[in-house]
N, C-alpha and C positions, 0 to 999 in steps of 0.2 A: 732914806731907806735903812732899816736895821736888819742885818743879816746874822744868823746864827749858823756857824759851821761846826758840825759834829764830827768828831774823828776818833778812831781807835788804833790808828797806825797801820791798818790793813792796806792792801793794794787799792781797793775801791775807795777808801778814805783818802789815799794819796791822789787818786784821780780827781776827787772832789776839791782838793787843794789846788791842783792844776787848773781845774775849771774856774774856780773863783779868781785865779790870777788873770784869766783872759775873758771871763764872761762879761758881756756889756751891761754893767749896772751904773746907776747914776753916780756922778762924781762925789756927791756928799754922803755916800753910803758908809755906815758904821758897821764894822765887823767884830763879832765876838766869837771866840773859839772855845768849844766845850769838849771835854772828854769825860766819860762816865765809867768808873770802875765798878764792875758788878759785885765785887766782894769788898765790904768795908771793914773787915776785921772782926766779924761776928765769931762766936765760939766755934772752934773746929770740932769740939766734942763736949760732953758734959763735964769734963774735967775743969777745975778752977784753980789748980795749983800754980805756983810761980813759973814753973817751966813752960806750962801751957800759955800763960799770959805773955811771957817773953816771946814765944814763937808767934803768937798772934800779932804782937807789936812789930816784930821783925818783918813779917809778911806785909803788913800794912805800910811800913816805912819803905820797903822795897818797891811796892806798887806805886806809892806816891812819888818816889824818886824817878821811876820810869815814866810816869805820867807827866811829871814836870819837865823832864827832858824832851818828851814828845811835843808838848804844847809849845815849849820854848823854841824848838827847831822850826815848827810850823809858823809861829809868830814872826820869826825872823824872815822866813821865806815870803810871808804876806806883806811885810812892812814896806817894801819898795812901792807897792801900789796902794795899800790901804792904811799906811801909817801906823798909828798906835792901836794895835789890836788887843782887845780885852781877852782875858783867859779865865776859864772856870774848870776846876777839877771837882767832879761830883762822885759821891758814892751812892750806888743804887742801880736798879734795873735801867739800862741805857735808854730804852724807849720812853719810859716814864720821866726820866731825868731830862731828856731832850724836850719833851712836851712842856714840862714844868718850867724849864729855863726860857723857852720861847714865850710862855705866858708872862713870866716875871719881867722880862726885858722889853715886852711889847714888840716882838720881832715881826717883820713883814715877810721874811723868807727864811726857811731852814734849808740848808744844803747838807746832804750826807750821802755816803756811798750805799749802793744797793746791798752789799754783803760785807760782813765783818770778819773778825779773826776767829770767832768761836762758833761751834755748831755746824751742822750740815749746811752746805751752801744754800740750797733751795729753801731749807727751813728758816734760815736766818732772814732771807729775803721776805719770808712770810711773817717775820716777827718784828724786828726793830724798825726796818724801813716801812713796812706796812702799817705798824702801829703809829708811827709818826705821821704818815700820810693820813691815817684815819682820824687821829685825835688832835693834831697840832692846831693851834688857833689861827694859823697863818698859812700862806702858800709854802709848798715844799718842792724842792728840786732834788730828785733821786738820780745820782750819777751811776750809770750802768756800764760805762766803758771809758777808755782813755779819751779825753776830749780832743777834738780837732776844730778846725775853723768852722764857725757857725754859719754855714752857707744855705742850709735847707731846714726850715722849721715847719712841722705839721701841726696845725691848730684845729682841734676838734670843736665844732660849734653845734649847739642844738637850739631849740626855741625857748629855753628857759632864760630867766633873768641873769644867769651866771655867764651867758655868752658875752654880755656887755662887760662883765668883770674881767674876763680873759682878755678882751681887746684893750681895756684900760690898762691892764698890767703891761701888755706889750707896748702900748703907746709911751709908757714911762721909761722904757729901756732904750738906750742909745745903740740900736742895732746897726751893724755895718751895712753900707749901701749895697753890698753884694748879696746880702741875705734875701733868699726867696721864701716868702711865707705862703704855704698852701692851706687854704681854708677847706676843711673837710666836714661835711654833714651827712648823716645817715638817716634814711627813711626806713623805718621798720615796716616790713610787709606783714600784715596781719592775716593769719590763717583762719579759716572757718571750717567747722565740722558740719558736713552736709548729710550725715546719716539720718534717714527718716524724713528728709525734707524733699518736697516736690521739685521737679525740674524747674518750673517757673520761679519758685522761691529761690533756688540756687542761683539762677540767672540774675535775679534782682539783688541778691546778696553780693554777688561778684561785682555788679555795677556799683553798688554802694561802697564796697571796699576799694575799688579802683578810683572812685571819686575821692575818697578819703586820702588815698595815696597821693593823688595829684594835688589836693589841697595842702597836704603837709609838705610836699616838695616845693610848691610855690611859696609857702611860708618860709621855708628854709632858704630859698633863693633870696627873699627879701632880707633875711637876717645876714646872709653872706654879703650882699651888696652893701648894706649899711656898714658892716665891719670892714669890708675892703675899702670903702671910701674914707673911713677914719684912718686906716693904716696908710693908705696912699697919700693922704694929706701930710703924713709924717715923712713922706719920701720913701716908703717901703714898696718893694715889688711884691705883688700879690696875684695869686691864681686861685681859682675856686673849683671845687669838685663836689658833686652830690652822688651818693650811691644808695642802693637799697640793700638791706640786710640787717644783721645784728650789730649794734653799735660797737661794742668792744672788739668783736671779731674782725669787722671791716677796718676799723682804725689800725689794729695790729697788722693786718695784711698789707694795707697801704704803706705803713711805716717800714715794713720789711722789704717791700718791693721798690720803694722809692729812694732808699738810701738816705733817710733823713738823719740829721744830727740831733734833733730834739723834737719830742712830742709834747704839746701843751694841751691840757684838758682842764675843765672846770670841775669844782667840787661843790656839792650841794650845801656845804657849810652847816650841816645839822649836827646834833650831838646824840650820844647814846645809841640806842638800837636803831633809830631812824638813820643815822649816819652809816651804821653797819649795813643796813639793807639797801639804802638808796645810793651808796657810794660804790656799788659793785663795779660799775664801768671803769671808773678811775683806778680802782684797786686792781682789776684785771690788766689794765694797760700798764700800770707800774710793774706788775709781775712779769708780763710776757713781751712787752715792747723790746725791740732789739737795740734801742738807743736810750739815752737819758730822758727822763720824763719830768716835766714841770706841772704840778697840780696847783692850780690857782684857786684860792679860797677868798671869799669876800672879806 
């Protein structure tokens, strides 16, 4: 497995380092560390005299020195577990640089903090981390709090092909025996508008919707049983739950009430506008879940 750790020296980025030091990843995992400087020495104004050029050069040199010190410190911290960690210092918009680096190295997983050093906290969560989740070519782990022992994992499953991808990702992780995995599926209750419809028609419509609900619930039960069997064969403890409601809202409520250490969701793996529209569930969970979130992409 190839892992890209993105850092900016913030508290959340520090938690991402701590998580990488203890997260159960395959022994042969290769780690690369990236920091992206948002300003690369572009002109500060329209002036082009020597004094201005010297100022630009000095700022860039200072930034590079600080970035080098940062990545070297993290590299040394990671070395006892991950050995020779590669390092990159990039200039450009952090979100774009992280995505491009993940593509260039063929990363299987990107790890980054939910919030960084600059900008309003909530806004940044909606920018760098959300952009990486949306556009990265691989799975993304967003660290939202100081990591603790990985004892409770909430895994959201639906009837799409991505459910199998999520289970496969978990199968490859050497999870601790104490870890309890909760498989959660949500059946959306469809509403009908009965204005101008006869009583008998409303009754028949309700019957049809109830039957659809039961059929979807049964289908999700089969998905969960298949996933549970696969994980149990790996020695994992598994429990299952199915709820009715809106997917993102119910997943967040369960995560809040259950004291989970990690939420795992699948991503549709699409690009462009389709990813923007269809990835709304995982985007909302990344933003509002009370714990770290792993978005698994095919």
